C-alpha positions as CSV (number, residue, x, y, z in Angstrom):
1,M,10.3,12.9,-34.7
2,K,7.3,14.7,-33.3
3,S,6.4,14.0,-29.7
4,E,2.8,12.7,-29.4
5,R,2.7,13.6,-25.7
6,F,3.8,17.1,-26.4
7,Q,1.3,17.4,-29.3
8,K,-1.6,16.2,-27.0
9,T,-0.7,18.6,-24.2
10,L,-0.4,21.4,-26.7
11,E,-3.9,20.6,-28.1
12,N,-5.3,20.5,-24.5
13,K,-3.7,23.9,-23.9
14,F,-5.4,25.4,-27.0
15,E,-8.8,24.0,-25.8
16,N,-8.4,25.4,-22.3
17,L,-7.4,28.8,-23.6
18,D,-10.3,28.9,-26.0
19,K,-12.8,27.9,-23.3
20,D,-11.8,31.0,-21.3
21,R,-11.0,33.2,-24.2
22,D,-13.3,36.0,-23.3
23,K,-12.0,36.2,-19.7
24,H,-8.4,36.2,-21.0
25,I,-9.2,39.0,-23.5
26,R,-10.8,41.2,-20.8
27,E,-7.9,40.7,-18.4
28,K,-5.4,41.4,-21.1
29,V,-7.3,44.6,-22.1
30,A,-7.5,45.7,-18.5
31,R,-3.8,45.2,-18.0
32,L,-2.9,47.1,-21.2
33,V,-4.9,50.1,-20.0
34,F,-2.4,50.7,-17.2
35,G,0.5,52.1,-19.1
36,A,3.3,54.1,-17.4
37,S,1.4,57.4,-17.8
38,I,-1.6,56.0,-15.9
39,V,0.1,54.1,-13.0
40,R,2.7,56.8,-12.3
41,V,0.1,58.8,-10.2
42,F,-0.8,55.7,-8.1
43,K,1.0,54.0,-5.3
44,P,2.4,50.4,-6.1
45,G,-0.4,47.8,-6.1
46,M,-3.2,50.0,-7.3
47,K,-3.1,48.5,-10.8
48,E,-3.6,45.0,-9.3
49,K,-6.7,46.3,-7.4
50,L,-8.2,47.9,-10.5
51,I,-7.6,45.2,-13.1
52,P,-10.1,42.7,-11.7
53,K,-12.8,45.4,-11.5
54,L,-12.3,46.4,-15.1
55,A,-12.1,42.8,-16.3
56,K,-15.6,42.2,-15.1
57,I,-17.0,44.5,-17.8
58,K,-17.8,42.6,-20.9
59,I,-18.5,43.6,-24.5
60,E,-22.1,42.6,-23.8
61,D,-22.3,45.5,-21.3
62,L,-21.6,47.9,-24.2
63,K,-23.9,46.1,-26.6
64,K,-27.0,46.1,-24.5
65,R,-26.8,49.9,-23.7
66,K,-28.4,51.0,-26.9
67,Q,-29.2,54.6,-26.0
68,E,-26.7,57.3,-24.9
69,R,-28.6,58.2,-21.7
70,I,-28.6,54.5,-20.6
71,F,-24.9,54.1,-21.5
72,K,-24.1,57.4,-19.7
73,K,-25.9,56.2,-16.5
74,W,-24.1,52.9,-16.6
75,F,-20.7,54.5,-17.3
76,Q,-21.2,56.9,-14.3
77,K,-22.1,54.0,-12.0
78,E,-19.1,52.0,-13.0
79,S,-16.9,55.1,-12.8
80,R,-18.0,55.6,-9.2
81,K,-16.9,52.1,-8.4
82,I,-13.5,52.8,-9.8
83,A,-13.3,56.1,-7.9
84,K,-14.1,54.3,-4.6
85,I,-11.1,52.0,-5.2
86,I,-8.6,54.7,-6.0
87,K,-9.7,57.0,-3.2
88,G,-7.6,54.9,-0.8
89,D,-4.4,55.9,-2.6
90,K,-2.5,58.4,-0.4
91,K,0.6,58.7,-2.5
92,K,-0.6,61.9,-4.1
93,R,-3.7,64.0,-4.2
94,I,-5.6,62.2,-6.9
95,N,-8.6,63.8,-8.5
96,V,-11.0,60.8,-8.8
97,Y,-13.4,62.9,-11.0
98,A,-10.6,62.9,-13.6
99,H,-8.8,59.6,-13.2
100,A,-11.8,57.2,-12.7
101,P,-13.7,58.1,-15.9
102,K,-10.5,58.3,-17.9
103,I,-9.5,54.7,-16.9
104,L,-13.0,53.4,-17.6
105,A,-13.1,55.2,-21.0
106,L,-9.7,53.7,-21.9
107,Y,-10.9,50.2,-21.0
108,C,-14.2,50.5,-22.9
109,R,-12.4,51.8,-26.0
110,A,-9.8,49.0,-25.9
111,L,-12.5,46.3,-25.2
112,F,-14.5,47.6,-28.2
113,N,-11.4,47.5,-30.5
114,E,-10.5,44.0,-29.3
115,N,-14.0,42.7,-30.1
116,C,-14.8,44.7,-33.2
117,K,-14.6,41.6,-35.5
118,A,-17.3,39.9,-33.4
119,L,-19.7,42.8,-33.8
120,S,-22.1,43.3,-36.6
121,K,-21.8,46.5,-38.7
122,Q,-24.8,48.0,-36.9
123,E,-23.4,47.2,-33.4
124,Y,-20.0,48.5,-34.3
125,K,-21.4,51.9,-35.5
126,R,-23.8,52.2,-32.5
127,I,-21.2,51.5,-29.9
128,E,-18.5,53.6,-31.5
129,K,-20.9,56.5,-31.4
130,L,-21.5,56.0,-27.6
131,L,-17.9,55.7,-26.5
132,F,-16.5,58.6,-24.4
133,V,-13.1,60.2,-25.1
134,P,-10.5,59.4,-22.4
135,I,-9.7,62.9,-21.2
136,D,-6.0,63.6,-20.4
137,S,-3.6,66.5,-20.6
138,Y,-3.2,66.1,-24.4
139,V,-7.0,66.4,-25.0
140,I,-7.3,69.3,-22.7
141,R,-4.3,71.1,-24.4
142,A,-5.8,70.4,-27.8
143,L,-9.1,72.0,-26.7
144,R,-7.4,75.0,-25.1
145,N,-5.5,75.6,-28.4
146,L,-8.8,76.0,-30.2
147,E,-10.0,79.6,-30.8
148,G,-12.9,80.5,-28.4
149,Y,-12.0,77.9,-25.8
150,G,-11.9,80.6,-23.0
151,K,-15.5,81.5,-23.6
152,I,-17.0,78.0,-23.1
153,K,-18.9,77.9,-19.8
154,G,-17.5,75.3,-17.5
155,L,-14.3,74.8,-19.4
156,K,-12.5,78.2,-19.4
157,N,-10.9,77.5,-16.0
158,I,-9.9,73.9,-16.8
159,K,-6.1,73.8,-17.4
160,S,-5.4,70.2,-16.3
161,M,-7.0,67.1,-14.9
162,A,-6.4,68.5,-11.4
163,D,-9.1,71.1,-12.1
164,F,-11.8,68.6,-12.8
165,K,-15.0,68.7,-10.7
166,R,-17.8,66.1,-10.5
167,G,-19.4,67.1,-13.8
168,T,-16.3,68.2,-15.8
169,F,-15.7,64.9,-17.6
170,M,-19.3,64.7,-18.9
171,N,-19.4,68.4,-19.8
172,I,-16.4,67.9,-22.1
173,Q,-18.1,64.8,-23.6
174,E,-21.2,66.9,-24.4
175,I,-19.1,69.6,-26.1
176,L,-17.3,67.0,-28.2
177,K,-20.7,65.4,-28.9
178,G,-22.0,68.6,-30.4
179,A,-19.2,68.8,-33.0
180,S,-19.4,65.0,-33.5
181,Q,-23.1,65.3,-34.5
182,K,-22.5,68.2,-36.8
183,T,-19.6,66.5,-38.6
184,R,-21.1,63.0,-38.3
185,I,-17.7,61.8,-37.0
186,P,-17.7,59.6,-33.9
187,R,-16.7,61.5,-30.8
188,I,-14.0,59.0,-29.9
189,V,-12.0,60.2,-32.9
190,F,-11.0,63.3,-31.0
191,D,-8.7,61.1,-28.9
192,Y,-6.3,61.0,-32.0
193,V,-5.1,64.5,-30.8
194,W,-2.9,62.4,-28.5
195,G,-1.0,61.0,-31.5
196,E,-0.7,64.5,-33.0
197,E,0.9,65.8,-29.9
198,I,3.4,62.9,-29.8
199,K,4.3,63.5,-33.4
200,Q,5.0,67.2,-32.8
201,V,7.3,66.4,-29.9
202,Q,9.2,63.8,-32.0
203,T,9.7,66.3,-34.9
204,K,11.1,69.1,-32.7
């Protein structure tokens, strides 16, 4: 026989979760960003400091930045806030010019994917076009393997994230944007090189 008390408390739980659904989604997305490959460079506890900061960013923040220059300005501002938090980590020499925008780009992409069904077709295409590629060692290696990489000003000396300077992340985004516009393929698609790299390692 079904317990009426249990049924009622279960219904209340559903109602409470639904009421705070957006907040729960953002916190879940922020937590998923910090996989092992991300947190390994930080001292214990850094993830817990960064999650609340990321979770404040809502899908509306992406929706209302309709032009790339406005989105870029917003992204850089939020990236500086993240950099300020991770600067206090003394475990290793952490390059905030590489890690802060990477973390923010990962969160924005995950937040976009989590909310894609709630976006109109027009909103989806516009935001997808704006998203920055999270730059990591796989992306850098994929770029370095392309013919002519060594001749690209501002990139030829970039071998890893440790080589990033203040403008490196955005310089790479601009280079990817050029090819994206020519092919009419969203820039964020270049992040799939990460999957290619993993597949190659698994088949060896």
